[in-house]
Every structure is written in structure tokens, then in C-alpha cells.
N, C-alpha and C positions, 0 to 999 in steps of 0.2 A: 487564698490566691485571688487576685483581682482579675478583671476582664483582660487587661493588657498581658499579664503573665500567662493566662490561659491561652490566649491567641498565640503568643510566642511559643508556648509548648506544643500546641497543635501544629503550627507551621514547622517547627523543628522535627516533629515526628513524621509529618508528611514528607519532608525532604529526605529524611533517613530511609523511609520506605522506597521513595523513588530512586535513590542512589543504589540501594540494595537490589532493586528490580533491574536497573540498568546494568549493574555489574553482573548479575546472573545471566542476563540476555547477551552480554557482550561476547561470551564464549561460543555462542551458537553460530552455526554456518547458515546464514540467511541470504535471500535475494529479496531486497525491498527497495523501493524508490521513495525517498523523502522529498516532498514537494518543496521547492525553493521559493521563499517569499522575498528574498533580496536579490540584488543585481539588476541588470538592465531589463527593461520590459521586453517581452517576446515580440518579435516582428512577424508579419505575414510572410510566409515562405513555404517552399516544398522541402521536405526532408526525405531523402531516399533511404530505404531500410538497409540497403547493402553498405551504406556509409557509417552505420552505427556500431560501436563496440559492444560486446556482450559484457554485462555487469552482473555481479552477485557471486556468492560463495556457496549457496546451497547446492548439494549434489543433484545434477539433472535439471536444474532450474536456472535459466538465463533471462535477464531483462534487457530490453533494447529501448532506450528512452528517446523519443522523437522531440518532445518539447518539455521544458521544465523551467518555470519562472513566473514572475508577475505579469499581468496584462493591464491594459487601461481600465478594465472593469473588475478584475479579480486580484486578490492578494497572491494567489498561486494557481497555476494550471500545469498539471503534469500529465503526459500521455505517452503511450508506447505499447510494446507487446512483450509478452512473457512466453517462453517455451518451456514445457514440462515434459520430461521423459516419463515413461510408464512408472507409476509408483511415487513420483517426485512431488514435492510441494515446496513453494518458495520460502515459506516460514509458517510457524504455527498461527492459528487464528489470532487476529489482533484488531485493534480499533484505532482510529485517528480522526482528527478534526475535519479533514476534507470529506466531501461526499464523493462516492466513486461509482463509476459505471464500468462493468466488465462485459465483453462480448466474446463468446467462444468462436474462434475463427476456424479451428480444425480440431478433430479428436473428440474425446469425451472425458468426463471427470465428475467431481463432486464439489459443489460450492456449499459452504457452511455460512449461513446468515442468521444472526440473532437466535441461535439455539436450534435451528433446523438445517438438516443436510438434505440437499436436492441433487439428483443426478442431472447432468447437463450434457449437451452435445452441440455440434456445429450449428451456429445461428442463434443459440440461446443467449439471453442477456440477463445480467444481474445488476441490481442497484443496492448500494449500501449507504444508508444515511450517515451523517456525521456521528461519530462515536458509537456506531453499532458494530458488534463483534462479527468478523467475517474472515473467511479463509478459503483456500482452494487446494485440491489434490487431484492429480491425474490418476484415475482409477481404471483407465482404458488400457488397451494393448499397444497403442501407437502414440507418437508424440501429440501432445495437446498444445495448442496455441490460443492464448486469449489476449485481447486488446483491452487496455485500461485508459480511463480518463478520470483524473482526480481534480476536483474543483474546490477551491477555498475562496469564499466571498471576503470582501474587505472587512466586513463587520466581524468575521470569525478570527482574523489574524491578531 
């Protein structure tokens, strides 16, 4: 097998694994915001929370997206808030290319970042670097709200 045949085989295998993984995940009920790199650039404006529709299919987890799209400086910027009822999580721990900041606005829970679980409460902040495994679960007795900002630089897209 020459180098070209080896690379074609590796590429085909990687594609098969990605398709199998995507198929396995497609049946899950999740609440997740995919950052948009296409479309018109975001413009400066105020977005009122009460005007936003709830998004997501995970039981007890709803996302409200304030901004999502490219900017003059970024390939993508997405931001909003997520509400989690007691015991709920929006999705299993995951990773993505964007860097993400999450701020607990109310309630308490547990953030999982890069192999470590940490209890959090109102006012705590989390940062997940690009491609670092992270997740969240409401472990408290009342609704948990956290705000998120996902940032993708133009060099990452």
C-alpha cells in the first residue's frame, strides 16, 4: 500500500466513524446551540429576553439565543441563556471548536470541565477552551439559569 492509498483508507475510516457517531447521537433529546458562521454579520442592537422562543428537546432544558452569527472580528459569536429544571442537563458532556464562557445566573449545579466536576452557584463563571470536554447538570432543588457566550475566531473556522 502506498502513501496515497493509506491516506485514502484513513480518511474513509474517519468518515465512517464520524457518520456512526452522528447517527448514534441523532436519536438523543438534546438542547444545544450550534454557532452559525454563515449569514449576515451581527449588528449592534438590544435583544429583549421575553421576545426569544425556547429551543431544545432535552427534558427540563431550554435555550434562549440572543445572538448567533459572524461579526466583523469573529467567524461566529453565539450567546444566550439556558434554563435547567432540577436534575436536568442540556446534553451529555461534549466539545466544540468555539471557546465558551458560562455564568451561573441563578440556582446551583455541577459543571464538568476537562475531567473535573465542580459544584457551582449563582455568580460562578466557567471557561472552556476550544475542544475541551465540558458539560453541566442542575444538581440543585430549584431551576438553574446560566448564560453562555461562544466565540470562534476567524482562524478557527
